[in-house]
VEXLUM-368023 format. One line per 3 residues: number of its first residue (from 1); their letters; for each residue x, y, z of C-alpha. Coordinates in nm, 2 decimals. Layout:
# residues N
NUM = a = X/Y/Z; ...
//
This chain:
# residues 352
1 = mpq = 16.83/12.24/0.64; 16.68/12.27/0.99; 16.78/12.01/1.24
4 = rpr = 16.54/11.80/1.44; 16.54/11.87/1.81; 16.73/11.63/2.02
7 = ipk = 16.53/11.43/2.28; 16.72/11.38/2.60; 16.81/11.02/2.68
10 = nfp = 16.63/11.03/3.01; 16.30/11.17/2.87; 16.02/10.91/2.95
13 = srr = 15.87/10.72/2.66; 15.50/10.73/2.56; 15.45/10.40/2.74
16 = qir = 15.60/10.54/3.06; 15.38/10.85/3.07; 15.04/10.69/3.01
19 = gfg = 14.77/10.73/3.30; 14.58/10.47/3.50; 14.36/10.22/3.31
22 = ive = 14.00/10.15/3.40; 14.09/9.83/3.57; 14.34/10.00/3.79
25 = lmv = 14.09/10.27/3.88; 13.83/10.01/3.97; 14.07/9.82/4.20
28 = ala = 14.17/10.15/4.37; 13.81/10.24/4.42; 13.73/9.90/4.56
31 = lgl = 14.02/9.92/4.81; 13.91/10.27/4.91; 13.55/10.17/4.96
34 = flv = 13.67/9.87/5.17; 13.88/10.10/5.39; 13.59/10.35/5.43
37 = ggv = 13.35/10.07/5.51; 13.59/9.95/5.78; 13.62/10.30/5.93
40 = igv = 13.24/10.34/5.93; 13.19/10.00/6.09; 13.43/10.10/6.37
43 = fvt = 13.25/10.43/6.42; 12.90/10.27/6.43; 13.03/10.01/6.68
46 = nqq = 13.18/10.27/6.91; 12.87/10.49/6.88; 12.65/10.19/6.98
49 = tyr = 12.89/10.11/7.27; 12.87/10.47/7.39; 12.49/10.47/7.37
52 = tte = 12.46/10.14/7.56; 12.71/10.26/7.83; 12.52/10.59/7.86
55 = qls = 12.18/10.42/7.90; 12.32/10.18/8.16; 12.46/10.47/8.35
58 = rmq = 12.12/10.64/8.34; 11.95/10.33/8.46; 12.19/10.29/8.75
61 = esg = 12.15/10.66/8.84; 11.77/10.62/8.84; 11.79/10.30/9.05
64 = rta = 12.02/10.46/9.31; 11.80/10.77/9.33; 11.48/10.56/9.37
67 = vel = 11.63/10.33/9.63; 11.80/10.60/9.83; 11.51/10.84/9.85
70 = mar = 11.24/10.57/9.91; 11.45/10.37/10.16; 11.52/10.69/10.36
73 = qmr = 11.15/10.74/10.41; 11.07/10.37/10.47; 11.32/10.36/10.76
76 = eag = 11.11/10.63/10.94; 10.77/10.46/10.89; 10.57/10.48/11.21
79 = gsp = 10.84/10.69/11.37; 10.79/10.94/11.66; 11.06/11.16/11.81
82 = cgr = 10.95/11.04/12.16; 10.98/10.67/12.12; 10.81/10.36/11.98
85 = gip = 10.48/10.20/12.07; 10.34/10.52/12.24; 9.96/10.54/12.26
88 = tad = 9.85/10.80/12.01; 9.52/11.00/12.00; 9.37/11.13/11.68
91 = vin = 9.15/11.44/11.72; 9.14/11.52/11.34; 8.78/11.53/11.22
94 = pds = 8.69/11.21/11.01; 8.59/11.21/10.65; 8.23/11.23/10.53
97 = ggs = 8.20/10.85/10.59; 8.30/10.88/10.95; 8.64/10.72/10.89
100 = afw = 8.99/10.85/10.96; 9.16/11.00/10.65; 9.41/10.77/10.47
103 = wan = 9.70/11.01/10.55; 9.62/10.99/10.93; 9.66/10.61/10.95
106 = wtd = 9.91/10.62/11.23; 9.83/10.27/11.37; 9.97/10.09/11.07
109 = gir = 10.27/10.32/11.00; 10.33/10.14/10.68; 10.08/9.96/10.45
112 = gyd = 10.14/9.78/10.12; 9.92/9.74/9.82; 9.98/9.44/9.58
115 = nst = 9.95/9.47/9.21; 9.59/9.57/9.13; 9.49/9.64/9.49
118 = aan = 9.36/10.00/9.51; 9.56/10.24/9.73; 9.40/10.55/9.89
121 = git = 9.48/10.88/9.73; 9.59/10.75/9.39; 9.41/10.61/9.08
124 = igt = 9.50/10.32/8.87; 9.52/10.42/8.50; 9.73/10.52/8.20
127 = sag = 9.73/10.90/8.23; 10.03/11.09/8.36; 10.08/11.04/8.73
130 = qri = 9.83/10.75/8.76; 9.94/10.42/8.90; 10.02/10.14/8.66
133 = dgt = 9.80/9.83/8.70; 10.00/9.53/8.82; 10.26/9.72/9.02
136 = dav = 10.29/9.74/9.39; 10.25/10.06/9.61; 10.33/10.14/9.97
139 = flv = 10.20/10.40/10.22; 10.42/10.55/10.48; 10.35/10.79/10.77
142 = fgn = 10.58/10.93/11.03; 10.67/11.24/11.23; 10.92/11.44/11.03
145 = lnt = 11.22/11.52/11.26; 11.34/11.78/11.03; 11.05/12.01/11.12
148 = gvr = 11.04/11.96/11.50; 11.01/12.22/11.78; 11.00/12.18/12.16
151 = ing = 10.68/12.26/12.35; 10.77/12.49/12.63; 10.42/12.52/12.76
154 = hvp = 10.07/12.40/12.68; 9.73/12.53/12.79; 9.48/12.25/12.70
157 = nsa = 9.16/12.45/12.78; 9.26/12.73/12.54; 9.43/12.48/12.29
160 = qfd = 9.75/12.68/12.28; 10.11/12.56/12.26; 10.41/12.78/12.33
163 = vgt = 10.69/12.65/12.12; 10.95/12.91/12.23; 11.03/13.05/11.89
166 = nsh = 10.87/13.25/11.61; 11.07/13.04/11.35; 10.86/12.73/11.40
169 = glv = 10.79/12.68/11.03; 10.42/12.61/11.09; 10.12/12.76/10.91
172 = dgd = 9.74/12.73/10.95; 9.62/12.39/10.84; 9.94/12.19/10.90
175 = ivl = 9.89/11.83/11.04; 10.13/11.77/11.33; 10.22/11.50/11.58
178 = vcn = 10.28/11.61/11.94; 10.43/11.37/12.19; 10.61/11.31/12.51
181 = ykq = 10.75/10.99/12.66; 10.39/10.88/12.77; 10.17/10.94/12.47
184 = aal = 10.12/11.12/12.14; 9.84/11.29/11.95; 9.76/11.38/11.59
187 = lqv = 9.60/11.72/11.53; 9.56/12.01/11.29; 9.71/12.35/11.35
190 = tna = 9.44/12.62/11.34; 9.65/12.93/11.40; 10.02/12.98/11.36
193 = sts = 10.21/13.30/11.30; 10.57/13.40/11.25; 10.51/13.71/11.48
196 = nst = 10.48/13.50/11.80; 10.56/13.15/11.94; 10.20/13.04/12.00
199 = vvh = 10.05/12.76/11.80; 9.68/12.70/11.84; 9.48/12.37/11.79
202 = ntg = 9.12/12.49/11.84; 8.80/12.34/11.71; 8.55/12.48/11.45
205 = vag = 8.79/12.73/11.29; 8.68/12.87/10.96; 8.92/12.82/10.67
208 = vsp = 9.09/12.52/10.83; 8.97/12.18/10.72; 8.91/11.90/10.82
211 = gnc = 8.97/12.06/11.16; 8.98/11.91/11.51; 8.70/11.74/11.69
214 = skg = 8.82/11.83/12.03; 9.08/12.04/12.22; 9.15/11.74/12.44
217 = lgy = 9.46/11.55/12.32; 9.45/11.27/12.58; 9.44/10.90/12.49
220 = ptd = 9.19/10.75/12.43; 9.04/11.01/12.20; 8.72/11.17/12.31
223 = css = 8.53/11.37/12.06; 8.20/11.38/12.25; 8.26/11.74/12.37
226 = vng = 8.48/12.04/12.28; 8.73/11.98/12.57; 8.72/11.60/12.54
229 = nly = 9.00/11.42/12.71; 9.23/11.71/12.81; 9.60/11.64/12.83
232 = dfs = 9.90/11.87/12.89; 10.20/11.82/12.65; 10.43/12.08/12.82
235 = ggy = 10.79/11.97/12.78; 10.70/11.75/12.48; 10.78/11.78/12.11
238 = mvk = 10.59/11.88/11.80; 10.67/11.77/11.44; 10.49/11.79/11.11
241 = lts = 10.33/11.47/10.99; 10.46/11.32/10.67; 10.22/11.09/10.48
244 = eiw = 10.30/10.96/10.14; 10.24/10.68/9.89; 10.52/10.55/9.66
247 = yig = 10.41/10.38/9.34; 10.49/10.32/8.97; 10.30/10.56/8.74
250 = and = 10.28/10.66/8.38; 10.47/10.98/8.29; 10.39/11.23/8.03
253 = rgg = 10.66/11.11/7.79; 10.50/10.77/7.72; 10.71/10.58/7.98
256 = rsl = 10.70/10.49/8.34; 10.85/10.64/8.65; 10.87/10.61/9.03
259 = yra = 10.62/10.85/9.18; 10.55/10.98/9.53; 10.20/11.12/9.63
262 = rlv = 10.22/11.31/9.95; 10.00/11.50/10.19; 9.97/11.87/10.11
265 = nns = 9.83/12.17/10.30; 9.64/12.40/10.05; 9.60/12.73/10.23
268 = gtv = 9.46/12.57/10.55; 9.28/12.28/10.38; 9.43/11.93/10.36
271 = sat = 9.39/11.85/10.00; 9.18/11.54/9.92; 9.41/11.49/9.62
274 = plv = 9.78/11.44/9.73; 10.06/11.62/9.56; 10.21/11.39/9.29
277 = eei = 10.59/11.41/9.23; 10.80/11.22/8.98; 11.10/11.08/9.15
280 = aeg = 11.30/10.86/8.90; 11.24/10.80/8.53; 11.26/10.46/8.37
283 = vtd = 11.14/10.26/8.67; 10.89/10.03/8.51; 10.79/9.80/8.80
286 = mql = 10.81/9.77/9.18; 10.74/9.46/9.38; 10.74/9.47/9.76
289 = tyl = 10.75/9.19/10.02; 10.74/9.24/10.40; 10.90/9.08/10.70
292 = etd = 10.64/9.04/10.97; 10.72/8.92/11.32; 10.48/8.71/11.51
295 = atg = 10.30/8.81/11.84; 10.61/8.71/12.04; 10.85/8.91/11.82
298 = alp = 11.00/8.61/11.65; 11.10/8.65/11.28; 10.94/8.44/11.01
301 = tdy = 11.12/8.22/10.76; 11.07/8.45/10.47; 10.92/8.77/10.33
304 = vsa = 10.55/8.78/10.23; 10.33/8.98/10.00; 10.11/9.26/10.13
307 = asv = 9.80/9.04/10.10; 9.97/8.79/10.35; 10.05/9.05/10.62
310 = tsw = 9.82/9.00/10.92; 9.94/9.30/11.13; 10.11/9.60/10.97
313 = prv = 10.24/9.73/11.31; 10.45/9.42/11.33; 10.62/9.47/10.99
316 = sav = 10.99/9.53/11.06; 11.15/9.52/10.71; 11.07/9.56/10.34
319 = rvt = 11.23/9.40/10.04; 11.21/9.63/9.74; 11.26/9.50/9.39
322 = ltl = 11.27/9.76/9.11; 11.27/9.69/8.74; 11.46/9.95/8.54
325 = qsl = 11.44/10.01/8.16; 11.66/10.21/7.93; 11.50/10.51/7.76
328 = qkv = 11.65/10.41/7.42; 11.64/10.07/7.24; 12.01/9.99/7.26
331 = gtd = 12.00/9.62/7.33; 12.17/9.37/7.09; 11.82/9.26/6.98
334 = gaa = 11.70/9.61/6.91; 11.50/9.62/7.24; 11.54/9.84/7.55
337 = lqr = 11.78/9.72/7.82; 11.63/9.59/8.15; 11.78/9.55/8.49
340 = qmt = 11.65/9.47/8.84; 11.77/9.61/9.17; 11.68/9.45/9.50
343 = hvv = 11.72/9.63/9.83; 11.62/9.55/10.19; 11.50/9.83/10.42
346 = tlr = 11.48/9.79/10.79; 11.22/10.00/10.98; 11.44/10.15/11.25
349 = nrl = 11.13/10.23/11.47; 11.04/9.86/11.47; 11.38/9.73/11.58
352 = p = 11.39/9.53/11.91
//
């Protein structure tokens, strides 16, 4: 008779080898989901923190860029390499209305435009590069010291400067400021070549616009004749004229940016439309106030808006307040972040 197989004593019983029940599986699944949910929550929080930090960094970068570049230009407003307060002639032909062009407003040196006040050279609107209504703008003009050459000799009757070098960096149509310690003059170069050191400022030259009304660069300006008020600038200095307007404009990405519109020479013709350049993204507003000394040179009690300035040549400092906005909506309320930066710029050419 066959014998039944012997089961080892340590062999598990049927109760011991059964699997998980439905309740146990549900508890394990709930614990797993709770753990995964916690991990996802930590991940989302860290991701949001990273996005917020990144946007704040971008805002700070845009703010530093805007303030540094604009402040650098503001400090030079009304600046001449030969000194401050020098009488300045302007022999550049006026516009069709008989007025000096906006970019040749040397008398002011700086001029602000409040909110909806129109500024020369730029248009208020919503298209890319146009100025946003309700934001301030500022015009600056100065002699650019980075482009200067010394005038070794000057023959006023033939309207020729000898600048002593072929590497003068000038081309036909450039607007320049020439000066010595007695006076200065604004004019347009009518002929300049890299093959010689002669720079010409004649009248009635084809292909150069708006041109000069006279060869005479003396002060006061005399445009009644070709020679006008002749003056010899030998031993003086010549620099390119920088004229620009800083403002808040609409960009082509649906946001706002800080823009600069500057004077440009288009093959001998000074363009009626300035060259527009985007400087810093995410700058949504700019408000400017000015420190204007009185006739005795005494400082006022506070800064004033552009509309309250009575004499732009007496403005000695500008307080710039920029509003910056993040490019993504990373705020706790689901909105974009906003920050303000305030910076005071002193016009070094207006210091006592």
